[in-house]
Every structure is written in structure tokens, then in C-alpha cells.
C-alpha positions, 0 to 999 in steps of 0.5 A: 161225632158222626162224620157224615153229619159233622159240618167240619168233617164235610168240609175236610172231605170236600177239600181232600185232594184228587191226587194219589196217596195214603189215608189214615182212619182214626177212632174217637181216641185218635187211634189209627184203625185203618190205613189205605191207599188210593189213586184219588184220595177224595173219591176213596175216602168219601166212598166210605160215607156214601149210602149203600155200604153193604159189607158188614166189615166195612160198616163196622169200620165206618161206625168207628171212624171219627177223624181221618188224615191224608198224605199225597204222593206223586204216585201209588208206587211211592206210597207203597215205598214210604 
């Protein structure tokens, strides 16, 4: 499943909150392949699926993403502590 083409994934991306938090990117087996933090979850996670991702390492990561989760925190500081 290509997240950029999947209708369910598009809805999930659009419904991400704009608050700070942590996101988990998962592969086809549901295994977490990347954990990131962001000031705006929506902007950061959506950025993976925009055209123009140029860095080879990022392209390789994006090709493996099949699902994601997010957790909202009151601030980035709290996301670092948890």
C-alpha cells in the first residue's frame, strides 16, 4: 500500500493534529522503523509524502512506510521526557 495513494491514509494524514508530539512510522509488518518529534505533527508527517524528497536515506525510509501513529504532547519538551 502506497500511503500517498491510499484514501484511508490520506484521511489519516489530513486529520493529524497541528500540536507538538511524537510520530511513529511503521513498515508493512507493523514494525516501527522511525520515531520522530515535531512542533506540528500534521506538517511534519505530511512532509514525508510531498514531492521533492531528495535525500536518498529519506527516500528509502518513505518507500518502507505503510502506516503511522502519533502522540500529542503539550510541548516538545514533554515529548523528550516521555
